[in-house]
C-alpha positions in Angstrom: 48.5 15.0 16.4 49.0 12.2 13.9 45.7 10.7 14.9 44.0 13.9 14.4 45.3 14.4 10.9 44.0 10.9 10.0 40.6 11.7 11.8 40.4 15.0 9.8 41.6 13.5 6.5 39.1 10.4 7.0 36.3 12.8 7.9 36.9 14.9 4.5 36.7 12.0 2.9 33.8 11.2 3.8 32.0 14.3 3.8 33.4 14.2 0.1 32.2 10.6 -0.9 28.4 11.7 0.7 28.8 14.9 -1.7 28.6 12.6 -4.5 24.9 11.6 -3.4 21.6 13.4 -3.4 18.2 12.5 -2.7 14.9 15.3 -2.6 11.5 14.3 -1.9 9.6 16.8 -3.9 6.0 15.9 -2.3 8.0 18.0 0.9 8.7 21.5 1.0 11.8 22.5 -0.8 13.4 26.3 -0.4 14.4 28.3 -3.1 17.8 27.6 -4.3 20.6 29.6 -2.7 24.2 29.0 -3.1 24.2 29.1 1.0 21.3 25.4 0.7 22.7 24.2 -2.7 19.7 23.2 -3.8 16.4 24.1 -4.7 13.7 25.6 -6.9 15.2 27.9 -9.2 14.8 30.1 -12.5 11.0 30.7 -12.1 8.3 31.0 -9.2 8.5 27.8 -7.1 5.4 24.7 -7.8 2.4 25.2 -5.7 -0.1 22.7 -5.1 -2.2 21.5 -8.3 -0.2 23.8 -10.4 0.4 22.9 -14.2 3.4 25.6 -14.6 6.6 24.3 -15.5 9.1 24.6 -12.5 12.8 24.4 -12.2 15.1 22.2 -9.6 18.8 22.8 -9.2 21.8 21.2 -7.1 25.0 22.6 -6.6 27.6 19.8 -7.9 31.4 19.9 -9.5 31.9 19.5 -13.2 31.1 16.0 -13.9 28.8 13.6 -15.2 25.6 12.3 -13.2 23.3 9.6 -13.2 20.0 10.7 -12.1 16.9 9.0 -11.5 13.6 11.2 -11.3 10.2 9.2 -10.3 7.3 11.5 -12.2 4.0 11.3 -11.5 1.7 12.4 -8.3 -0.5 10.5 -6.1 -3.0 13.8 -6.2 -3.7 14.2 -9.9 -2.9 13.1 -13.4 0.2 14.3 -14.7 2.5 14.7 -18.0 5.8 15.9 -17.3 9.2 16.1 -19.6 12.6 16.4 -18.4 15.0 18.9 -19.4 18.3 20.1 -18.1 20.9 23.0 -18.0 19.7 24.9 -21.1 16.8 23.1 -23.0 18.7 20.1 -23.0 16.1 17.3 -23.8 16.6 13.7 -21.5 13.1 12.5 -21.5 10.2 13.1 -23.9 6.5 13.8 -22.2 5.5 11.0 -19.8 1.8 10.4 -19.2 0.9 9.1 -15.7 -2.3 8.5 -14.0 -3.7 9.8 -10.5 -1.4 7.7 -7.7 0.6 6.1 -10.5 4.5 6.8 -10.3 7.5 5.9 -13.2 10.9 6.3 -12.6 13.3 7.5 -15.6 16.7 7.7 -15.6 19.8 9.1 -17.6 23.1 10.2 -17.5 23.8 14.6 -17.8 27.0 16.5 -17.8 27.7 19.7 -15.3 30.2 22.0 -16.4 31.6 25.6 -15.4 33.9 27.8 -17.2 37.0 26.3 -15.0 39.9 24.5 -16.9 42.5 24.0 -13.8 43.3 26.3 -11.0 44.8 28.9 -13.5 42.8 28.7 -16.8 38.8 29.3 -17.4 36.9 29.2 -20.4 37.0 32.4 -22.7 32.8 32.5 -22.6 31.1 35.3 -24.7 29.1 38.0 -22.6 25.8 36.8 -23.6 26.8 33.3 -22.1 27.3 34.6 -18.7 23.5 33.8 -17.6 23.6 30.7 -19.7 22.2 27.6 -17.3 25.2 25.6 -18.2 28.2 27.5 -17.2 27.4 27.8 -13.6 28.0 25.6 -10.3 24.9 23.9 -10.4 23.0 21.7 -12.1 19.2 22.5 -13.1 16.4 20.6 -14.3 13.6 21.9 -16.2 10.2 20.2 -15.5 7.7 20.8 -18.5 4.3 19.3 -20.2 0.7 19.8 -19.8 1.0 19.4 -16.2 3.9 18.3 -14.7 4.5 16.6 -11.5 7.6 14.9 -9.7 7.9 13.0 -6.5 11.3 12.3 -6.1 15.1 13.0 -7.7 17.9 11.0 -7.0 21.6 12.0 -8.3 25.0 9.9 -8.3 28.0 11.2 -9.3 29.0 8.9 -12.6 32.2 7.6 -13.4 31.9 5.1 -16.0 29.7 6.6 -18.5 31.5 7.2 -21.9 31.5 11.3 -22.8 30.4 12.7 -26.2 32.0 16.2 -26.5 30.0 18.4 -29.2 32.0 21.2 -30.7 30.6 23.6 -33.3 28.6 26.7 -33.4 24.9 27.9 -33.6 23.7 24.6 -35.1 24.7 22.7 -32.5 25.1 24.8 -29.3 22.2 24.2 -26.6 20.6 27.3 -27.4 19.3 29.3 -24.3 15.6 30.4 -25.4 12.9 29.8 -27.2 12.0 29.6 -30.0 15.9 28.6 -31.2 17.3 25.0 -31.1 20.3 22.8 -32.1 20.9 19.5 -32.7 23.2 19.2 -29.6 20.5 19.7 -27.2 18.3 17.1 -28.6 20.3 14.3 -29.0 20.9 13.6 -25.4 17.4 12.3 -25.4 18.5 9.0 -27.4 21.3 7.7 -25.2 21.1 5.3 -22.0 23.1 5.4 -19.2 26.0 4.6 -20.7 26.4 8.0 -22.2 26.9 11.5 -21.1 26.8 14.4 -23.9 29.1 17.8 -23.0 28.2 20.4 -25.6 31.1 23.1 -25.6 29.2 24.5 -28.9 28.3 28.3 -29.0 26.9 30.5 -31.6 28.8 32.2 -33.9 32.1 30.0 -33.5 34.3 29.0 -36.1 37.1 26.1 -35.5 39.6 28.8 -34.2 37.6 30.9 -32.5 36.6 27.4 -30.7 40.1 26.8 -30.1 41.4 30.2 -29.1 38.6 30.1 -26.5 40.0 27.5 -24.6 36.9 25.1 -25.2 38.9 22.5 -26.6 41.3 22.8 -23.6 38.5 22.1 -21.3 37.7 19.2 -23.4 41.4 18.0 -23.0 40.9 18.9 -19.0 37.9 15.7 -18.4 38.3 13.8 -21.7 39.1 9.9 -20.6 40.1 7.5 -23.3 37.5 6.0 -25.5 35.2 9.5 -25.4 34.2 11.0 -28.4 34.6 14.3 -29.8 32.1 15.4 -32.6 32.9 18.7 -34.4 30.4 20.6 -37.0 31.8 23.9 -38.4 31.8 25.8 -41.4 28.8 28.4 -41.2 30.8 30.9 -39.6 34.8 29.9 -41.3 33.6 30.8 -44.3 33.1 34.3 -43.1 36.4 35.0 -42.1 38.5 37.2 -44.0 42.1 37.8 -42.1 45.5 36.4 -43.1 45.5 32.7 -43.9 41.6 32.3 -43.7 40.1 30.1 -46.1 38.8 26.3 -46.7 42.1 24.9 -47.2 44.7 26.9 -44.9 43.3 28.1 -41.7 40.3 25.4 -41.6 42.1 22.6 -42.3 45.0 23.4 -40.0 42.4 23.7 -37.3 40.4 20.8 -38.0 43.7 18.8 -37.6 44.7 20.4 -34.3 41.1 18.7 -32.9 42.2 15.3 -34.5 45.6 15.5 -33.3 44.7 16.8 -29.3 41.8 14.3 -29.0 43.9 11.5 -30.5 46.4 12.3 -28.3 44.4 11.6 -25.2 42.6 8.6 -26.7 39.7 10.0 -27.3 37.9 9.3 -30.8 36.9 12.5 -33.6 34.0 12.6 -35.9 33.5 15.2 -38.4 29.7 16.3 -38.8 29.3 18.7 -42.4 27.8 21.5 -41.6 23.8 21.4 -42.0 22.7 23.2 -45.0 20.8 26.6 -45.0 17.4 27.3 -46.6 18.1 28.5 -49.7 16.1 27.1 -52.6 16.7 27.9 -56.3 14.4 29.5 -58.3 12.2 26.9 -59.1 12.2 25.8 -55.3 12.4 22.4 -56.0 16.2 22.1 -54.9 18.5 23.8 -52.1 21.8 25.7 -53.3 25.0 25.5 -51.7 26.1 28.4 -49.7 29.2 26.8 -47.8 31.6 27.1 -50.3 34.8 24.3 -50.4 34.1 24.0 -47.0 32.2 20.6 -46.6 35.2 19.6 -49.1 37.9 20.7 -47.1 36.4 19.1 -43.9 35.5 15.8 -46.0 39.3 15.8 -47.5 40.8 16.3 -44.1 38.8 13.5 -42.9 39.9 11.3 -45.8 43.6 11.9 -45.4 43.4 11.6 -41.6 40.9 8.6 -41.3 38.3 10.4 -39.5 34.6 9.0 -39.4 32.5 11.4 -41.0 28.7 12.3 -40.6 26.8 13.7 -43.9 24.7 16.6 -41.7 25.1 18.7 -44.8 23.6 16.3 -47.5 20.8 14.7 -45.1 19.4 18.1 -44.3 19.3 18.7 -48.2 17.2 15.7 -48.4 15.2 16.8 -45.8 14.8 20.5 -46.6 14.0 19.4 -50.4 11.7 16.9 -48.7 9.8 19.1 -46.3 9.6 21.4 -49.8 9.6 25.0 -50.1 7.0 25.7 -48.1 7.1 23.1 -45.7 10.5 23.5 -45.0 10.3 26.9 -42.9 8.7 24.8 -40.0 11.8 23.5 -39.3 13.5 26.8 -38.5 12.9 29.9 -36.8 9.6 31.4 -38.9 6.7 32.4 -37.1 4.1 35.2 -37.4 4.7 38.6 -34.9 3.0 38.1 -31.2 3.7 34.2 -31.8 5.6 35.0 -28.6 6.2 37.0 -25.9 7.7 40.3 -26.7 7.9 39.0 -30.5 6.8 42.5 -32.3 8.2 41.5 -35.5 7.9 38.2 -37.8 10.5 35.8 -37.2 11.9 34.7 -41.1 15.4 32.8 -40.1 17.0 30.1 -43.0 19.7 29.3 -40.7 19.1 28.3 -37.2 16.7 25.5 -36.6 13.5 25.4 -34.2 12.6 22.2 -31.6 11.2 20.3 -34.3 14.1 20.7 -37.1 16.5 20.4 -34.1 14.9 17.1 -33.1 15.5 15.8 -36.7 18.5 17.0 -37.3 19.6 15.0 -34.1 18.1 12.1 -35.7 20.5 12.3 -38.2 23.4 12.4 -36.0 22.2 9.6 -34.6 21.5 7.3 -37.9 24.9 8.7 -39.1 26.4 7.0 -35.7 24.8 4.2 -36.4 26.1 3.7 -40.4 29.4 4.5 -39.5 28.9 1.5 -37.1 30.5 3.7 -34.2 30.3 1.5 -30.7 28.2 4.5 -29.4 25.3 3.0 -31.6 25.4 0.1 -28.6 23.9 2.7 -26.0 20.7 4.0 -27.4 17.4 3.5 -26.2 15.0 1.0 -27.1 12.9 3.0 -28.5 15.0 4.1 -31.4 13.9 3.7 -34.5 16.0 4.0 -38.2 15.8 7.6 -39.4 15.6 8.9 -43.0 15.7 12.8 -44.1 13.9 11.4 -47.2 11.5 10.6 -44.6 10.9 13.0 -41.7 8.7 13.2 -38.8 5.5 14.9 -39.4 5.7 18.3 -38.1 2.0 18.1 -36.9 2.8 15.3 -34.2 5.8 16.7 -32.7 5.3 17.8 -29.2 7.6 20.5 -27.6 6.2 22.7 -24.3 7.9 26.0 -24.7 10.4 26.5 -21.8 9.1 29.8 -19.9 12.6 31.6 -21.4 12.0 33.9 -24.6 14.5 35.8 -27.1 13.8 37.3 -30.2 17.2 38.3 -31.0 19.1 35.9 -33.7 22.0 33.8 -32.3 25.5 34.9 -33.4 26.2 33.7 -36.9 24.0 33.1 -39.8 
């Protein structure tokens, strides 16, 4: 009996170990994803021979970080392929391959669900229930002018540093075009030593982030040396409940983040809130719309010796550099009928489009460099120093829109 028990335990351990490694040959036929198969094409129609449409591929895996190698290209045709994961999380910018040319790209990606432990889960909003980043599968989006993928190899990773993100609609992995935030762009800049786990959601305050168990999720997965970045303020300033305000509830909640993260050996970093596009009458200068909240965040950081990335100041420079009209190109400003089902113009002065989100992500990375954080050692070799006074030209920015659109504003403004 004892021998049978030992055999069963060994068999279970072997199967569990095997479950941490996956290989898929996409030159061969693959099924549609189901819970029964645990892998396959997902979200939109499966790719067909010669198709140039984007496609998705999902794999059922436990929560955690995964080292992924993707072989791009095709032996039959030239291709241009970009790689994103979950809710439009940018991992690899467009890669051009000639016919018969294959190129392998590698990265570490985080997969999560709402489960904290056997008794507790993150209390997500109803709108989040169909997001691709709260389920039991890791989903890849392969996009581009002619996407082609030959092979996917996935292995569980236990060595990468995890960068956890906390915040609101300016940080979250926005699920639908044309909305975007810096949290879903920043994974592109890290080598295989860093994974990004973004717990942000539109409309959240520091207090509601805590109340929904999102920091509890981070604490369940954080290891010594991991990072927790926090950007709040946009929605906190609208609170009117007892004790609300920059210098009481907001400051207290920030201290909760600091204490809990440090207790587990993590490193907390504050990002002051991104500016709104709100120019003065001369159309030359951005006016302050966040009240005391940026200063309160700075004060808590100074008192508690927390590093600060000045997104507040950098995005002001960014908007003023682009100018009154040019700055609309970084935000969700689009004429009617730009996107399917969009009957009215979109003119949002808070929420970024993919170009704006990409630029703000660069500001965060530059802030990491200027602070001398060890994370900077894991930047990809093509990183170049960035200044918001000299942003990338929006005319040269390339983004292949995902086939999922929404005209409704994210929560918060």
